[in-house]
C-alpha positions in Angstrom: 4.6 -50.0 -37.6 6.8 -47.3 -36.0 6.6 -46.8 -32.3 6.4 -43.2 -31.1 8.6 -42.5 -28.0 7.9 -38.8 -27.5 8.4 -37.6 -23.9 5.1 -36.4 -22.5 4.9 -35.1 -18.9 2.2 -36.5 -16.8 0.7 -33.1 -16.2 0.4 -32.4 -19.9 -1.2 -35.7 -20.6 -3.6 -35.3 -17.7 -4.8 -31.8 -18.7 -5.3 -32.8 -22.3 -7.3 -35.8 -21.6 -11.1 -35.7 -21.3 -11.1 -36.9 -17.7 -8.3 -34.4 -16.8 -10.3 -31.5 -18.4 -13.4 -32.5 -16.4 -11.5 -32.7 -13.1 -9.7 -29.4 -13.7 -13.0 -27.7 -14.7 -14.7 -29.0 -11.6 -11.9 -27.7 -9.4 -12.0 -24.3 -11.1 -15.8 -24.2 -10.5 -15.4 -25.1 -6.8 -12.8 -22.3 -6.5 -15.0 -19.7 -8.3 -18.1 -20.6 -6.3 -15.9 -20.5 -3.1 -14.6 -17.0 -3.8 -18.2 -15.8 -4.6 -19.6 -17.3 -1.4 -16.6 -15.8 0.6 -17.4 -12.4 -0.7 -21.2 -12.3 0.0 -22.4 -9.2 1.8 -22.4 -9.5 5.6 -25.4 -11.4 6.9 -26.8 -14.8 7.8 -26.2 -16.5 4.4 -22.5 -15.4 4.4 -22.1 -16.5 8.0 -23.5 -19.9 7.1 -21.1 -20.6 4.2 -17.9 -18.9 5.4 -16.6 -21.9 7.5 -16.8 -24.3 4.5 -15.7 -21.8 1.9 -12.9 -20.6 4.1 -11.5 -24.2 4.5 -11.2 -24.5 0.7 -10.0 -21.0 0.0 -7.4 -21.0 2.8 -5.9 -24.1 1.5 -5.0 -22.3 -1.8 -4.5 -18.8 -0.4 -7.6 -17.2 -1.9 -9.4 -16.0 1.3 -9.1 -12.4 0.3 -11.7 -9.9 1.7 -12.5 -7.3 -1.0 -14.3 -5.0 1.4 -11.1 -2.9 1.3 -12.1 -1.6 -2.1 -15.8 -1.0 -2.1 -18.4 0.0 -1.3 -17.2 1.3 2.1 -13.4 1.4 2.4 -11.9 2.2 5.8 -11.8 6.0 6.3 -8.7 6.0 8.6 -5.1 5.0 8.5 -3.5 2.9 11.3 0.0 2.2 12.5 2.0 0.9 15.4 5.5 1.7 16.6 7.4 0.8 19.7 9.4 3.0 22.0 12.4 1.0 23.4 14.2 2.2 26.5 17.7 0.8 27.2 19.4 0.3 30.6 21.7 3.4 30.0 18.6 5.6 29.4 18.8 5.7 25.6 15.5 5.7 23.8 14.9 4.3 20.4 11.9 3.9 18.1 11.1 0.6 16.3 8.8 0.7 13.4 7.6 -2.3 11.3 9.6 -2.8 8.1 8.1 -1.1 5.1 10.5 -2.2 2.3 12.9 -4.8 1.1 15.0 -5.7 -1.8 13.4 -8.7 -3.6 10.0 -9.2 -2.1 9.1 -5.7 -1.2 5.3 -5.7 -1.8 4.8 -9.1 -0.2 6.9 -8.3 2.9 5.3 -4.8 3.3 1.8 -6.2 2.9 2.3 -8.9 5.5 3.6 -6.3 8.0 0.6 -4.1 7.3 -1.8 -6.9 8.0 0.1 -7.8 11.2 -0.1 -4.1 12.4 -3.8 -4.0 11.7 -4.3 -7.0 14.0 -1.7 -5.9 16.6 -3.3 -2.6 17.2 -6.8 -4.1 17.8 -8.0 -5.0 21.3 -9.4 -8.2 19.9 -5.8 -9.4 19.3 -4.4 -8.4 22.7 -2.7 -11.9 22.8 -0.2 -10.5 20.2 1.0 -7.6 22.3 3.3 -9.3 24.8 5.0 -11.6 22.2 5.5 -8.6 19.9 7.0 -6.4 22.6 9.4 -9.3 23.6 10.4 -9.7 20.0 11.0 -6.0 19.6 13.1 -6.1 22.8 15.3 -9.0 21.4 15.8 -7.1 18.1 16.9 -3.9 20.0 19.6 -5.7 22.1 20.2 -7.3 25.4 20.1 -4.1 27.5 16.4 -3.2 27.0 14.4 -2.4 30.1 11.1 -1.2 28.6 9.1 -1.5 25.4 5.9 0.6 24.9 3.7 -0.2 22.0 1.8 2.8 20.6 -1.1 2.9 18.2 -1.3 5.7 15.6 -4.5 6.6 13.7 -5.4 9.3 11.3 -8.5 10.1 9.1 -7.8 9.5 5.5 -7.9 12.8 3.5 -10.1 12.8 0.4 -7.7 12.5 -2.6 -7.4 15.8 -4.6 -9.3 17.8 -2.0 -6.3 20.0 -1.2 -7.1 19.9 2.5 -4.3 19.8 5.0 -3.2 16.3 6.2 -5.3 15.3 9.2 -3.4 15.2 12.6 -2.2 11.8 13.8 -3.6 10.5 17.1 -1.5 8.3 19.4 -2.3 5.9 22.2 0.1 3.7 24.3 -1.7 0.4 24.5 0.9 -2.0 25.9 4.0 -1.7 28.2 6.5 -4.4 28.8 8.9 -3.9 31.7 12.0 -6.0 31.7 14.4 -6.6 34.6 
């Protein structure tokens, strides 16, 4: 009798076995149910399941909120920039990065999510650390950093209407010695 010594990786053997297929199917079912529960419409049932579903989905990075797309997407655009004043009187503007070479979409998306939180009053704890970080990026001679919110209604695509005006509001000032 000839012995077969073919190299089989553990992962391949596991996923082709009956037990492996059962375990993987159960995991996929848990993830699918978790995503469905996570995206329930707002209300008591959603509030009841979100802590449990969130634990599972955050572990694998699937805690996306699809409210962005429908049925009621946000009707305004938001932004943040910082005005940096140097000791010699120079004034510069810092804006969150919006591009990159290799990981452009990922980097831009993360900055967009950070800006959404940074501009909100509920995340005021981010303001001072962000202003300090901007100051360190601008150089050792910074005396003041002012964080400013921008906001604008989103124009209806294809309407041909002029672009809505941008509003601005200074929401945090860091004074440095």
